[in-house]
C-alpha positions in Angstrom: 113.3 107.6 48.9 113.1 110.0 51.9 110.2 108.0 53.4 112.2 104.7 52.9 115.3 106.3 54.4 113.3 107.6 57.4 111.7 104.2 58.1 115.1 102.6 57.9 116.4 105.2 60.4 113.5 104.5 62.7 114.1 100.7 62.4 117.8 101.2 63.2 116.9 103.3 66.3 114.4 100.7 67.5 117.0 97.9 67.0 119.6 99.9 68.9 117.2 100.5 71.8 116.4 96.8 72.0 120.0 95.9 71.9 120.8 98.4 74.7 117.9 97.0 76.8 119.2 93.5 76.2 122.7 94.4 77.6 121.2 94.5 81.1 119.9 91.0 81.0 119.8 88.5 82.5 118.8 90.8 85.4 119.0 89.4 89.0 117.5 91.2 91.9 117.1 90.6 95.7 113.5 91.4 96.4 111.8 91.1 99.8 113.7 87.9 100.7 113.5 86.4 97.2 116.1 86.2 94.4 114.3 87.0 91.1 116.0 86.7 87.7 114.7 88.1 84.4 116.2 86.7 81.2 114.7 89.5 79.1 112.6 92.7 79.6 109.1 92.0 80.8 106.4 92.7 78.3 103.3 92.9 80.6 102.1 93.1 84.2 99.2 92.8 86.5 99.4 95.1 89.5 98.2 94.3 93.0 98.2 97.6 94.7 97.6 101.2 93.5 101.1 102.3 94.3 102.7 99.7 92.0 100.2 100.7 89.3 101.0 104.4 89.5 104.7 103.8 89.4 104.3 101.9 86.1 102.1 104.7 84.8 104.7 107.3 85.8 107.4 105.3 84.0 105.3 105.4 80.8 104.5 101.7 81.0 100.8 102.0 81.3 100.2 100.2 78.0 101.9 97.1 79.5 99.5 96.9 82.5 96.9 94.2 81.8 94.9 94.6 85.0 95.0 96.4 88.3 93.6 96.0 91.8 93.6 97.3 95.4 92.6 100.9 95.1 92.2 103.5 97.9 91.6 106.6 95.8 91.0 107.6 92.2 94.0 107.4 90.0 96.2 110.5 89.8 94.5 113.0 87.4 97.4 112.8 84.9 96.8 109.1 84.4 93.0 109.1 84.3 92.6 108.6 80.6 95.2 105.9 80.6 93.7 104.1 83.6 90.3 104.0 81.9 91.7 101.6 79.4 93.1 99.2 82.0 90.9 96.5 83.4 90.3 96.7 87.1 90.2 93.2 88.4 89.0 94.3 91.8 88.7 97.4 93.9 90.2 95.5 96.8 91.9 92.0 96.9 91.8 90.2 93.5 91.5 86.4 93.3 94.5 84.4 92.4 92.6 83.1 89.4 91.7 86.5 88.0 95.4 87.6 88.1 96.6 84.4 86.5 93.9 84.5 83.8 95.6 87.7 82.4 98.8 85.7 81.7 101.0 88.6 82.8 104.8 88.7 82.4 105.0 90.0 85.9 102.9 90.4 89.0 103.9 93.7 90.7 102.6 94.0 94.3 102.5 97.0 96.7 102.2 94.9 99.9 103.9 91.7 100.9 100.7 90.6 102.7 99.0 90.4 99.3 101.8 88.5 97.5 104.2 86.9 100.0 104.7 84.2 102.6 101.1 84.6 103.9 99.7 86.1 100.7 96.1 87.1 100.7 96.1 86.8 97.0 98.7 84.0 96.7 102.2 83.1 97.8 105.0 84.1 95.5 105.8 80.4 94.7 102.2 79.9 93.4 102.9 82.4 90.7 106.4 81.2 90.1 105.2 77.6 89.6 103.2 78.9 86.7 106.2 80.7 85.2 104.9 84.2 86.4 107.6 86.2 88.2 106.7 88.5 91.0 108.0 91.8 92.4 107.0 93.4 95.7 107.7 97.1 96.2 110.8 97.3 98.4 109.3 100.1 100.5 107.0 97.4 102.1 109.8 95.2 103.3 113.2 97.1 103.5 113.7 97.7 107.2 110.3 96.1 108.0 109.1 92.9 109.6 105.9 91.8 108.1 105.6 88.6 110.2 104.3 90.5 113.3 100.7 90.7 112.1 98.6 93.7 111.1 100.5 96.1 108.9 103.9 94.9 110.1 106.5 96.6 112.3 109.3 98.9 111.1 112.7 97.8 112.3 114.3 100.9 110.7 113.0 104.3 109.7 111.5 104.3 106.3 113.3 106.5 103.8 112.4 107.4 100.3 115.5 105.4 99.2 113.4 102.2 99.2 110.7 104.0 97.2 113.3 105.1 94.7 114.7 101.6 94.6 111.4 100.3 93.6 111.0 102.8 90.8 114.5 102.1 89.4 114.1 98.3 89.7 110.7 98.2 88.0 112.1 100.4 85.2 115.0 98.0 84.8 112.7 94.9 84.8 110.9 96.4 81.8 114.2 97.3 80.1 114.1 101.1 80.6 116.5 101.8 83.4 117.2 105.3 82.0 113.6 106.3 82.5 113.7 105.1 86.1 116.8 107.2 86.8 115.2 110.3 85.3 112.0 109.9 87.3 114.0 109.4 90.6 116.1 112.4 89.9 113.0 114.5 89.5 111.4 113.2 92.8 114.7 113.7 94.7 114.9 117.4 93.6 111.3 118.0 94.6 111.8 116.3 98.0 114.9 118.4 98.7 113.0 121.6 97.9 110.1 120.7 100.2 112.5 120.0 103.1 114.3 123.3 102.5 111.0 125.2 102.5 110.0 123.6 105.9 113.4 124.4 107.4 112.8 128.1 106.7 109.9 127.9 109.2 110.6 128.0 112.9 108.0 125.9 114.7 109.3 125.4 118.2 108.4 122.0 119.7 105.9 121.3 116.8 104.3 117.9 116.8 101.8 115.9 114.7 99.6 112.8 114.5 98.6 111.1 111.2 95.1 109.6 111.4 94.4 107.0 108.6 91.1 105.6 109.7 89.2 103.8 112.5 87.1 100.6 112.6 84.2 102.7 114.0 84.2 106.5 114.1 84.5 106.6 117.9 86.8 103.7 118.3 90.6 104.0 118.7 92.1 105.3 115.5 94.7 103.8 113.2 97.5 106.3 113.4 101.0 106.4 112.0 103.9 104.9 114.0 107.3 106.3 114.4 109.1 104.7 111.5 106.7 104.6 108.5 106.3 107.0 105.6 104.5 109.6 107.8 107.2 109.3 110.4 109.8 110.1 107.8 107.8 113.1 106.6 107.6 114.4 110.2 111.3 113.8 110.7 112.2 115.6 107.5 109.9 118.6 108.3 110.9 119.0 111.9 107.8 117.6 113.5 107.7 115.3 116.5 105.5 112.2 116.1 103.4 112.0 119.3 102.9 108.2 118.6 106.0 106.4 119.9 105.5 102.8 118.7 107.3 101.2 115.7 104.2 99.4 114.5 103.2 100.6 111.0 99.6 101.6 111.9 98.9 101.0 115.6 95.6 101.8 117.2 95.9 104.4 120.0 93.2 105.9 122.2 92.0 109.5 121.8 92.7 110.2 125.5 96.4 109.4 124.9 96.5 111.5 121.7 94.7 114.4 123.4 97.2 114.3 126.3 100.1 114.6 123.8 98.2 117.6 122.3 99.8 117.6 118.8 100.4 120.9 117.0 99.0 119.5 113.7 96.5 116.7 112.9 96.8 115.1 109.5 93.8 113.1 108.3 93.6 110.7 105.4 91.2 111.3 102.5 90.2 108.2 100.5 87.5 106.9 98.2 87.5 103.5 99.9 84.7 102.9 102.4 85.8 99.8 104.3 85.6 101.6 107.6 83.3 104.4 108.8 86.2 106.7 109.3 87.4 106.3 105.7 85.3 109.3 105.0 87.5 112.3 105.9 84.4 114.5 106.5 83.3 112.1 109.3 86.8 112.4 110.7 86.5 116.2 110.8 83.0 116.0 112.4 84.3 113.7 115.0 87.3 115.9 115.9 85.1 119.0 116.3 82.4 117.3 118.3 84.0 114.6 120.4 84.4 115.8 124.1 88.0 114.7 124.2 89.3 115.2 120.7 87.7 118.7 120.4 89.9 120.0 123.2 93.2 119.6 121.3 94.8 122.8 120.3 95.1 121.6 116.7 91.3 121.3 116.5 90.6 124.6 118.3 93.0 126.4 116.0 91.9 124.5 112.8 95.4 123.1 112.3 94.0 120.0 110.5 95.5 119.0 107.2 93.7 116.7 104.8 96.1 114.4 103.0 95.7 111.8 100.2 95.6 108.4 101.9 98.0 106.9 99.5 100.4 109.7 100.3 100.6 108.4 103.9 102.1 105.2 102.5 105.3 104.5 100.8 104.2 105.7 97.4 105.1 108.3 94.8 102.3 110.4 96.2 104.4 110.9 99.3 106.5 113.4 97.4 103.8 115.9 96.5 102.3 115.3 100.0 105.7 116.4 101.5 105.5 119.5 99.4 101.9 120.2 100.5 102.7 119.6 104.2 105.7 121.9 104.0 103.4 124.6 102.6 100.9 124.1 105.4 103.6 124.3 108.0 104.9 127.5 106.4 101.4 129.0 106.6 101.1 128.0 110.3 104.5 129.4 111.0 103.6 132.7 109.4 100.3 132.8 111.4 98.1 132.5 108.3 
């Protein structure tokens, strides 16, 4: 009798949870210029972009991810076992056919240039015509113009609000808005603590440059513009960005960077090897041996911070990166 009663109780709880999830549907969202409507919670997804994948993992939805693609680094350690069970359709850009073949309930993309008006994988309507809804992470389009070519141009300063929006909306699409709110509350608390830690340090006229990669090791580097995720980090932590353009990742000559003489140089570490400078050790070697770059105070004083490449983008990795950078600045400020 006890077992029967317990099973009945569990069935009642499951039914109540399903009813609660159903109360939020149909769900209509404005997403990167598109109106998307979900009649019921989504049951599965294919992700195009590591950031979207890791958000779903963090929300406890990894068992609903049928396939992933576009990876810069290994998955976060806490999701390694889960990720091993998910098919990787491609390390870089997947084909439209490979995504559709999984028959997902949703295609969740990190970048609009993969799934958007000029989609490298496909335009959104190509998926919609097959009855597959799409969702692009808002951090890649809120306050950003992706029609300017390259990685787009920020029309407004990125803030973590658009990152948190993506977390909450994806949770809602899968029928678990409460989990989304819990995860966002945790990230907001961590972000506030990191900013408070940095504010305790007095670094007068401190500045920085974020170096993502370079087509060739000695060519002009891709560095962070004023209004992207790194620009937001610098603003929050009291650092001046020596790069003054609003392009997301412009190329800027080393002579210009050296003349600005940043206090700190932040370089990206990634497992991807599309460009020679994807290897952070080659970045370090270049900085220490190049006749121009080696003369910067940050290089002479070993004020070089190695940061996860995905943390330099609008992803959940930006929060722990903010914490790590705050700790580095504290060490610099204390002369360590």
